[in-house]
Biotite code that builds the C-alpha atoms (Angstrom):
import biotite.structure as struc

atoms = struc.array([
    struc.Atom([32.660, 90.562, 39.365], chain_id="A", res_id=1, res_name="SER", atom_name="CA", element="C"),
    struc.Atom([30.101, 88.453, 41.218], chain_id="A", res_id=2, res_name="GLY", atom_name="CA", element="C"),
    struc.Atom([29.244, 84.819, 41.071], chain_id="A", res_id=3, res_name="SER", atom_name="CA", element="C"),
    struc.Atom([26.586, 83.527, 38.732], chain_id="A", res_id=4, res_name="GLN", atom_name="CA", element="C"),
    struc.Atom([24.422, 80.434, 38.792], chain_id="A", res_id=5, res_name="THR", atom_name="CA", element="C"),
    struc.Atom([22.524, 79.422, 35.658], chain_id="A", res_id=6, res_name="THR", atom_name="CA", element="C"),
    struc.Atom([19.439, 77.212, 35.481], chain_id="A", res_id=7, res_name="TRP", atom_name="CA", element="C"),
    struc.Atom([18.534, 75.267, 32.336], chain_id="A", res_id=8, res_name="PHE", atom_name="CA", element="C"),
    struc.Atom([15.100, 73.846, 31.520], chain_id="A", res_id=9, res_name="TYR", atom_name="CA", element="C"),
    struc.Atom([13.763, 71.445, 28.909], chain_id="A", res_id=10, res_name="ASP", atom_name="CA", element="C"),
    struc.Atom([10.798, 72.000, 26.579], chain_id="A", res_id=11, res_name="GLU", atom_name="CA", element="C"),
    struc.Atom([8.453, 70.806, 29.358], chain_id="A", res_id=12, res_name="ARG", atom_name="CA", element="C"),
    struc.Atom([9.882, 73.478, 31.705], chain_id="A", res_id=13, res_name="THR", atom_name="CA", element="C"),
    struc.Atom([11.573, 70.870, 33.896], chain_id="A", res_id=14, res_name="ARG", atom_name="CA", element="C"),
    struc.Atom([14.864, 71.817, 35.486], chain_id="A", res_id=15, res_name="LEU", atom_name="CA", element="C"),
    struc.Atom([17.573, 69.770, 33.740], chain_id="A", res_id=16, res_name="ILE", atom_name="CA", element="C"),
    struc.Atom([20.813, 71.434, 34.819], chain_id="A", res_id=17, res_name="ARG", atom_name="CA", element="C"),
    struc.Atom([22.186, 73.977, 37.265], chain_id="A", res_id=18, res_name="VAL", atom_name="CA", element="C"),
    struc.Atom([25.661, 75.372, 36.648], chain_id="A", res_id=19, res_name="THR", atom_name="CA", element="C"),
    struc.Atom([27.417, 77.437, 39.301], chain_id="A", res_id=20, res_name="ASP", atom_name="CA", element="C"),
    struc.Atom([30.018, 80.184, 38.930], chain_id="A", res_id=21, res_name="ALA", atom_name="CA", element="C"),
    struc.Atom([32.834, 77.614, 38.916], chain_id="A", res_id=22, res_name="GLN", atom_name="CA", element="C"),
    struc.Atom([31.174, 75.780, 35.992], chain_id="A", res_id=23, res_name="SER", atom_name="CA", element="C"),
    struc.Atom([30.156, 72.841, 38.200], chain_id="A", res_id=24, res_name="HIS", atom_name="CA", element="C"),
    struc.Atom([26.933, 71.352, 36.876], chain_id="A", res_id=25, res_name="SER", atom_name="CA", element="C"),
    struc.Atom([24.252, 69.272, 38.545], chain_id="A", res_id=26, res_name="THR", atom_name="CA", element="C"),
    struc.Atom([21.987, 67.457, 36.074], chain_id="A", res_id=27, res_name="ARG", atom_name="CA", element="C"),
    struc.Atom([18.421, 66.231, 36.550], chain_id="A", res_id=28, res_name="TYR", atom_name="CA", element="C"),
    struc.Atom([16.697, 63.331, 34.756], chain_id="A", res_id=29, res_name="GLY", atom_name="CA", element="C"),
    struc.Atom([13.001, 62.493, 34.525], chain_id="A", res_id=30, res_name="TYR", atom_name="CA", element="C"),
    struc.Atom([10.876, 59.541, 33.462], chain_id="A", res_id=31, res_name="ASP", atom_name="CA", element="C"),
    struc.Atom([8.180, 59.685, 30.767], chain_id="A", res_id=32, res_name="ASP", atom_name="CA", element="C"),
    struc.Atom([5.639, 60.844, 33.370], chain_id="A", res_id=33, res_name="ASN", atom_name="CA", element="C"),
    struc.Atom([7.790, 63.786, 34.419], chain_id="A", res_id=34, res_name="GLY", atom_name="CA", element="C"),
    struc.Atom([8.884, 62.316, 37.746], chain_id="A", res_id=35, res_name="HIS", atom_name="CA", element="C"),
    struc.Atom([12.406, 63.062, 38.887], chain_id="A", res_id=36, res_name="LEU", atom_name="CA", element="C"),
    struc.Atom([14.425, 59.825, 38.654], chain_id="A", res_id=37, res_name="VAL", atom_name="CA", element="C"),
    struc.Atom([18.051, 60.917, 38.846], chain_id="A", res_id=38, res_name="GLU", atom_name="CA", element="C"),
    struc.Atom([20.243, 63.768, 39.988], chain_id="A", res_id=39, res_name="VAL", atom_name="CA", element="C"),
    struc.Atom([23.846, 63.644, 38.807], chain_id="A", res_id=40, res_name="ILE", atom_name="CA", element="C"),
    struc.Atom([25.978, 65.738, 41.102], chain_id="A", res_id=41, res_name="LEU", atom_name="CA", element="C"),
    struc.Atom([28.877, 67.875, 39.920], chain_id="A", res_id=42, res_name="ALA", atom_name="CA", element="C"),
    struc.Atom([31.350, 65.258, 41.180], chain_id="A", res_id=43, res_name="ASP", atom_name="CA", element="C"),
    struc.Atom([29.714, 62.542, 39.048], chain_id="A", res_id=44, res_name="GLY", atom_name="CA", element="C"),
    struc.Atom([27.925, 60.759, 41.873], chain_id="A", res_id=45, res_name="ARG", atom_name="CA", element="C"),
    struc.Atom([24.212, 60.222, 41.422], chain_id="A", res_id=46, res_name="SER", atom_name="CA", element="C"),
    struc.Atom([21.065, 60.189, 43.493], chain_id="A", res_id=47, res_name="VAL", atom_name="CA", element="C"),
    struc.Atom([18.199, 58.022, 42.228], chain_id="A", res_id=48, res_name="ASN", atom_name="CA", element="C"),
    struc.Atom([14.485, 58.277, 42.916], chain_id="A", res_id=49, res_name="TYR", atom_name="CA", element="C"),
    struc.Atom([11.730, 55.774, 42.172], chain_id="A", res_id=50, res_name="GLN", atom_name="CA", element="C"),
    struc.Atom([8.080, 56.797, 42.298], chain_id="A", res_id=51, res_name="SER", atom_name="CA", element="C"),
    struc.Atom([4.826, 54.879, 42.149], chain_id="A", res_id=52, res_name="ASP", atom_name="CA", element="C"),
    struc.Atom([2.258, 55.452, 39.385], chain_id="A", res_id=53, res_name="ALA", atom_name="CA", element="C"),
    struc.Atom([0.897, 58.482, 41.268], chain_id="A", res_id=54, res_name="ALA", atom_name="CA", element="C"),
    struc.Atom([4.341, 60.071, 41.462], chain_id="A", res_id=55, res_name="GLY", atom_name="CA", element="C"),
    struc.Atom([4.902, 59.421, 45.168], chain_id="A", res_id=56, res_name="ARG", atom_name="CA", element="C"),
    struc.Atom([8.405, 58.557, 46.274], chain_id="A", res_id=57, res_name="LEU", atom_name="CA", element="C"),
    struc.Atom([8.864, 54.852, 47.088], chain_id="A", res_id=58, res_name="VAL", atom_name="CA", element="C"),
    struc.Atom([12.645, 54.404, 46.822], chain_id="A", res_id=59, res_name="LYS", atom_name="CA", element="C"),
    struc.Atom([15.659, 56.666, 47.232], chain_id="A", res_id=60, res_name="TYR", atom_name="CA", element="C"),
    struc.Atom([19.266, 55.697, 46.525], chain_id="A", res_id=61, res_name="THR", atom_name="CA", element="C"),
    struc.Atom([21.916, 58.012, 47.958], chain_id="A", res_id=62, res_name="SER", atom_name="CA", element="C"),
    struc.Atom([25.235, 58.859, 46.282], chain_id="A", res_id=63, res_name="PRO", atom_name="CA", element="C"),
    struc.Atom([26.800, 56.231, 48.559], chain_id="A", res_id=64, res_name="MET", atom_name="CA", element="C"),
    struc.Atom([24.380, 53.552, 47.307], chain_id="A", res_id=65, res_name="GLY", atom_name="CA", element="C"),
    struc.Atom([22.278, 53.494, 50.473], chain_id="A", res_id=66, res_name="ARG", atom_name="CA", element="C"),
    struc.Atom([18.636, 52.710, 49.780], chain_id="A", res_id=67, res_name="ILE", atom_name="CA", element="C"),
    struc.Atom([15.601, 53.994, 51.657], chain_id="A", res_id=68, res_name="THR", atom_name="CA", element="C"),
    struc.Atom([12.145, 52.614, 50.824], chain_id="A", res_id=69, res_name="ARG", atom_name="CA", element="C"),
    struc.Atom([8.661, 53.870, 51.624], chain_id="A", res_id=70, res_name="TRP", atom_name="CA", element="C"),
    struc.Atom([5.514, 51.735, 51.674], chain_id="A", res_id=71, res_name="GLN", atom_name="CA", element="C"),
    struc.Atom([2.158, 53.437, 51.269], chain_id="A", res_id=72, res_name="ARG", atom_name="CA", element="C"),
    struc.Atom([-1.461, 52.571, 51.925], chain_id="A", res_id=73, res_name="ASP", atom_name="CA", element="C"),
    struc.Atom([-4.360, 52.892, 49.470], chain_id="A", res_id=74, res_name="GLY", atom_name="CA", element="C"),
    struc.Atom([-4.677, 56.609, 50.231], chain_id="A", res_id=75, res_name="GLN", atom_name="CA", element="C"),
    struc.Atom([-0.994, 57.209, 49.523], chain_id="A", res_id=76, res_name="GLY", atom_name="CA", element="C"),
    struc.Atom([-0.033, 57.755, 53.148], chain_id="A", res_id=77, res_name="ARG", atom_name="CA", element="C"),
    struc.Atom([3.360, 56.500, 54.223], chain_id="A", res_id=78, res_name="VAL", atom_name="CA", element="C"),
    struc.Atom([2.873, 53.316, 56.273], chain_id="A", res_id=79, res_name="ARG", atom_name="CA", element="C"),
    struc.Atom([6.558, 52.559, 56.750], chain_id="A", res_id=80, res_name="SER", atom_name="CA", element="C"),
    struc.Atom([10.038, 53.743, 55.925], chain_id="A", res_id=81, res_name="ARG", atom_name="CA", element="C"),
    struc.Atom([12.948, 51.302, 55.848], chain_id="A", res_id=82, res_name="THR", atom_name="CA", element="C"),
    struc.Atom([16.539, 52.472, 55.565], chain_id="A", res_id=83, res_name="ASP", atom_name="CA", element="C"),
    struc.Atom([19.550, 50.719, 54.050], chain_id="A", res_id=84, res_name="SER", atom_name="CA", element="C"),
    struc.Atom([20.347, 49.053, 57.382], chain_id="A", res_id=85, res_name="MET", atom_name="CA", element="C"),
    struc.Atom([16.870, 47.490, 57.556], chain_id="A", res_id=86, res_name="GLY", atom_name="CA", element="C"),
    struc.Atom([15.689, 49.877, 60.274], chain_id="A", res_id=87, res_name="ARG", atom_name="CA", element="C"),
    struc.Atom([11.958, 50.402, 59.943], chain_id="A", res_id=88, res_name="ARG", atom_name="CA", element="C"),
    struc.Atom([9.761, 53.265, 61.101], chain_id="A", res_id=89, res_name="THR", atom_name="CA", element="C"),
    struc.Atom([6.003, 52.634, 60.979], chain_id="A", res_id=90, res_name="ALA", atom_name="CA", element="C"),
    struc.Atom([3.214, 55.204, 60.807], chain_id="A", res_id=91, res_name="PHE", atom_name="CA", element="C"),
    struc.Atom([-0.458, 54.851, 61.785], chain_id="A", res_id=92, res_name="GLY", atom_name="CA", element="C"),
    struc.Atom([-3.368, 57.122, 60.887], chain_id="A", res_id=93, res_name="TYR", atom_name="CA", element="C"),
    struc.Atom([-6.952, 57.667, 61.969], chain_id="A", res_id=94, res_name="ASP", atom_name="CA", element="C"),
    struc.Atom([-10.021, 57.712, 59.698], chain_id="A", res_id=95, res_name="ALA", atom_name="CA", element="C"),
    struc.Atom([-9.328, 61.388, 58.922], chain_id="A", res_id=96, res_name="TYR", atom_name="CA", element="C"),
    struc.Atom([-5.784, 60.711, 57.712], chain_id="A", res_id=97, res_name="GLY", atom_name="CA", element="C"),
    struc.Atom([-4.122, 62.265, 60.746], chain_id="A", res_id=98, res_name="ARG", atom_name="CA", element="C"),
    struc.Atom([-0.933, 60.715, 62.070], chain_id="A", res_id=99, res_name="LEU", atom_name="CA", element="C"),
    struc.Atom([-1.787, 58.888, 65.307], chain_id="A", res_id=100, res_name="THR", atom_name="CA", element="C"),
    struc.Atom([1.201, 56.601, 65.904], chain_id="A", res_id=101, res_name="THR", atom_name="CA", element="C"),
    struc.Atom([4.848, 56.483, 65.004], chain_id="A", res_id=102, res_name="LEU", atom_name="CA", element="C"),
    struc.Atom([6.901, 53.427, 65.909], chain_id="A", res_id=103, res_name="THR", atom_name="CA", element="C"),
    struc.Atom([10.618, 53.906, 65.426], chain_id="A", res_id=104, res_name="ASN", atom_name="CA", element="C"),
    struc.Atom([13.312, 51.368, 64.530], chain_id="A", res_id=105, res_name="GLU", atom_name="CA", element="C"),
    struc.Atom([13.780, 50.555, 68.240], chain_id="A", res_id=106, res_name="ASN", atom_name="CA", element="C"),
    struc.Atom([10.114, 49.597, 68.647], chain_id="A", res_id=107, res_name="GLY", atom_name="CA", element="C"),
    struc.Atom([9.333, 52.740, 70.644], chain_id="A", res_id=108, res_name="GLU", atom_name="CA", element="C"),
    struc.Atom([5.841, 54.039, 69.937], chain_id="A", res_id=109, res_name="SER", atom_name="CA", element="C"),
    struc.Atom([4.720, 57.640, 70.013], chain_id="A", res_id=110, res_name="TYR", atom_name="CA", element="C"),
    struc.Atom([1.034, 58.533, 69.970], chain_id="A", res_id=111, res_name="GLN", atom_name="CA", element="C"),
    struc.Atom([-0.491, 61.739, 68.680], chain_id="A", res_id=112, res_name="PHE", atom_name="CA", element="C"),
    struc.Atom([-3.890, 63.188, 69.541], chain_id="A", res_id=113, res_name="ARG", atom_name="CA", element="C"),
    struc.Atom([-5.650, 65.982, 67.667], chain_id="A", res_id=114, res_name="HIS", atom_name="CA", element="C"),
    struc.Atom([-8.323, 68.458, 68.710], chain_id="A", res_id=115, res_name="ASP", atom_name="CA", element="C"),
    struc.Atom([-11.604, 69.118, 66.888], chain_id="A", res_id=116, res_name="VAL", atom_name="CA", element="C"),
    struc.Atom([-9.839, 71.654, 64.634], chain_id="A", res_id=117, res_name="LEU", atom_name="CA", element="C"),
    struc.Atom([-7.358, 68.967, 63.484], chain_id="A", res_id=118, res_name="ASP", atom_name="CA", element="C"),
    struc.Atom([-4.499, 70.589, 65.371], chain_id="A", res_id=119, res_name="ARG", atom_name="CA", element="C"),
    struc.Atom([-1.958, 68.450, 67.165], chain_id="A", res_id=120, res_name="LEU", atom_name="CA", element="C"),
    struc.Atom([-3.019, 68.622, 70.800], chain_id="A", res_id=121, res_name="ALA", atom_name="CA", element="C"),
    struc.Atom([-0.937, 65.962, 72.540], chain_id="A", res_id=122, res_name="GLU", atom_name="CA", element="C"),
    struc.Atom([2.080, 63.740, 72.005], chain_id="A", res_id=123, res_name="GLN", atom_name="CA", element="C"),
    struc.Atom([2.479, 60.694, 74.211], chain_id="A", res_id=124, res_name="ILE", atom_name="CA", element="C"),
    struc.Atom([6.045, 59.425, 74.360], chain_id="A", res_id=125, res_name="ASN", atom_name="CA", element="C"),
    struc.Atom([7.010, 55.758, 74.855], chain_id="A", res_id=126, res_name="PRO", atom_name="CA", element="C"),
    struc.Atom([7.773, 56.360, 78.533], chain_id="A", res_id=127, res_name="ASP", atom_name="CA", element="C"),
    struc.Atom([4.240, 57.616, 79.099], chain_id="A", res_id=128, res_name="GLY", atom_name="CA", element="C"),
])
């Protein structure tokens, strides 16, 4: 006999539970807009998600209670990510929405250049 995993969905076809062959279940919860807000793991720990009005992730809470936050610009692009230790990574974009800079939690900046076909053509590291 093999192992079996079963997926359960609600009336809106959203995944609400996955049960493995050992009868361990992971449950999924959604807000009124259909955005995933919580995953309850088989061991009872939970993962929480918070989205903005457009459904983009802005806050994540791990099973250990560690929080990561994302800040976005008017176009929905991630401008910064801050982890539970307060370490911040910042992102910069050009007028076409292409990533042009990434500054990590140590203040080191990486630059990205694209060719006329929007392909990444060059990465300039902090050391030049």
